[in-house]
Each structure stands twice: as structure tokens, then as C-alpha cells.
Residue, then its C-alpha position, 0 to 999 in steps of 0.5 A: m503493533k500499529v495498523w496502516h491503510i493504503q488504497t493503491w492507485v489504478a483500478d482493480t488494485p489492492h486496498y491494503l490493511v497492514s499491521a506491523e511494528t513500524k511504518e517501514e516494516a509495513w511498507k516492506m510488506v506492501e511492496e512484497e505483496w504488490r510484487k507477488k500480485f503484479d510482478t512490478m517494482g513500484v507500488g501503484g502507479r499513475t500518469s501525472h501531468f507536470f507543466g504539460t509533461e506526463i510523468y509516471v509516478h508510484q506510491d511510497i511509504e508516505d502513502l501509508i495512513e496510520i489508523v490511530g487507536l487500532t492495534t494488533q498483536t499480529s503482523l499481517i497484511i490483507d487486501l480488503d477487496e479480496d480477503i474480506f468480501 
């Protein structure tokens, strides 16, 4: 299985390492873990400025970064800020 990384936006939010067969499965795991912890739909979230207008944006599947060359045999998700240290 491939491994992805995502540092979610906003202070004190998860820094996930995810192992799954596909990027879509990895993103689904990120969304599920996010909802367990924060009880909100969108992963991450921050205010951006676009031509003088503030908009609130969330992260999406494109924010997953594959760690090329690292593979596992187990599907898993860990929060590096909580589960490792």
C-alpha cells in the first residue's frame, strides 16, 4: 500500500500519515478521522483573501502528498503529533 502525508491547516490540528491502496481511500480515512476529532465536515480550514474578499477554504484530496518509495502492508492512519510523540 502507498503512504501519504497531510499537515492539516490551523494550529493544533492533526499531522496525518496515511497508508491505503488508493489516494481516494486515504482521503476517506483522513475525513473520517477529522470528523471524529472535530465533528465538522471539511478537513482543515482557513480564511483566504481573494481580491479583497475573505473566503473560508478547506483542504481536499489534492493536499495529500505521496511519500514515494515508502509502502506498507497495513491500511492505517496515525496523527504524528499525537500517536508518535
